[in-house]
N, C-alpha and C positions, 0 to 999 in steps of 0.2 A: 588608068593613071596617065597624067600628062607627062610629056617627054622633056623633063628637065634633068640635065646631067648632074651627077653628084659633083660638088666642088672638090677640086684637087689641091687647093692651097688656101691660105687665109684670105687673099685678095678676092678669089671667086666666092668664098663663103660670105665675105662682107657684101658682095654684089647681090647674092641671093637674099640675104637678110634685108638689104636695102630695098629690093623689089617687093618683098613681102610687106615691109613696113610702110611702103608708099600707100598701100591700101589698108592700113591698120584699122580703120574704123569698120571695116567689112568682116573682119575675122575675130570671132570670140575666142578668148584664151590664147591669143597669138603669142603674147610674151612667155606664157607658161610652156607652150609647145616648143618655142625657139630657144628656151633657156640653155639646153646642152650645146647648142650650136653657137649661141651668143658667148658663152664662156670661152670657147676656143678662139675667139677674135682677140683676146687679150695678148699683149706682148709677152707675158710671163708664162703663157700656156702653149705647149707645142702642138702643132697641127697633127693630131692623131685621131683618125676616124674610128669611132667605136660603135658597138651595137646600139648604144643609147643614142648616138648621133644619127645613125641610120634610121632608127625608129622615129626620131623627131623629124628628120627630113621627109620620111614617107608620110608622116601624119600631116605635116603642113601642106605637102603636095595634094593630099586627099581633100583637105579643107579648101584649098584653092580651086580644085577641080569640081567641086559640088555644083551640080546642075542649077541649083537655085541662085548661085553666084554668077553664072555665066549667061543669064538671060537678059534681054533688054527690058527696061522698065515699061510698064503700061501706064501712061500718063492720063488714061481715062478713068483710072481707079482712084 
C-alpha cells in the first residue's frame, strides 16, 4: 500500500480528493469509491472519520497503487 497519511481535517481531505480527481480519467468508479469522503467536505457535515471513510480511503489508495497504473506507456504498441 502506498504511504498516504489519513486526512486529519477537512482541508487535508479536500487536498486528497483533489489529488485523486486530477487523474479522474484513469480510475474506474472513482466517484463511487470517494462518496463517503466527499460527503464529509460539506460545511454542514462534521469531520468524523468512520469505518466507512477508512474503507473508502483504503480502497482508493489500492486503486491508485495498482501496478498497471504506475507503469510508463509503451509507445511502440
